[in-house]
N, C-alpha and C positions, 0 to 999 in steps of 0.2 A: 735802772731807777739811779739815779745820777744820788752821791751823797756828797758830804762835807769829806772834806781831807784834812786832819790832824796833822801836825809832825813837829819833832825837836825836842821832844823828852828824851830822858835817860836816868843814868845814875849820877848824882851829885851828893857833895859832902855836905853836912850841916852849914851855914851861911854863902852856901855858893850859891850861882847863878844860872838860870838856861831861860833860851826865848824858844817860846811855842808859837806857832804858823797854821793859819786855817783861810784853807782856802775854798771858795766854794764856786762853785761854774756860775756862771751867767744867767743860767735858765732856773736853778733854784731861787736869785734871791739877788738884790743888788745891794752892797753894804752902804750904798751911800744914800738909800732911803728906807732901809730898815733897821731896827735894833738888834745889832749881834750881842749874843754874849757866850763867855769862856763858863764851863759847868765843870766839876770835879765829882769821884766817886770813889773815896778811899776804899778798900775793901770791906766788904760785910756792911758798907753803910749806904744811903742815899744820898743819889747825884743833887748838888747841891749848885747854884750861881753862884758864880767867884766875880766876874766883873763883867759891864758891860756897856757898850758904846752906841749911842745914836747915827740916826743919819747926819744928823747937825751936829755930831762931833764930843756931846758931852757924854760923860764917864762919869760911873759909877761904880762902886765896891762895896764888896761884903766887908764887916768890921776887921775880920781874921787873917784879911789880905792888904787893907788900906796901909801903905805908906813902902808896902814892900813890892807889892804889883803892878805894872803899869799897861794897859791895854790901848791899843791904836790901830791903824786901819790904815792901809796903801789902796786907794780907789784903782788907781791904774791895775793893779795886780789884781783886783778884788780879793783881796786876803787881809786877814784879821790880826793881831798878835797878840801875845801875852807874856812880857817882859817881867822876868821873876827873879827877884835877888833876895838876899837873906833867909835863904829859904830851911824851913824846918821838918822837923822829922813828922810833923801832922800834915803838911805838905803832901805829903806821899800819896798820888791818888792817880785813877786814869781821866787824861783830861779831854773836854769835849765843845766843841761849840756847836752852836745853834740859833736861834731867832730869841728874843727872850722878851720880857721876863716868860713868854708861853712858847717853847720850841715846838718846832716841827718837829710830829713822831716820826716821819718814815724819810726821813735826811738823815737820822744820827748817823755819824763817821763810826770808826775803828777806836778814833780816840787815839791818845798819848801817854804813855806810862810814864809819870815823873818819879822814883824812887830816890828819895833823900834818906841817905845811911852813911852813918861814920864806917 
């Protein structure tokens, strides 16, 4: 079973920046034609949608990241990015990508851990 692959997480201080990458095998879906989202799951909490980008390039963000995060994609690489800046302690979570707003259950990747700590 092919899965999505997320990368780019790490440990960063408050106010810092990170860029996450999500690569989708073309056998799963083509980001040019479907809406792809970044989700996050803080410790002990549910997984929530953070941002998404449609096939036509329209973007939408959750209020708690608006103005700080930017979602984009590179169609040639079948990759979706999440640029995160001005990170806060509350951004600590495992970040995942998947189709949005309804994720495909059996293609979740391992996610990438983002830890914001001073």
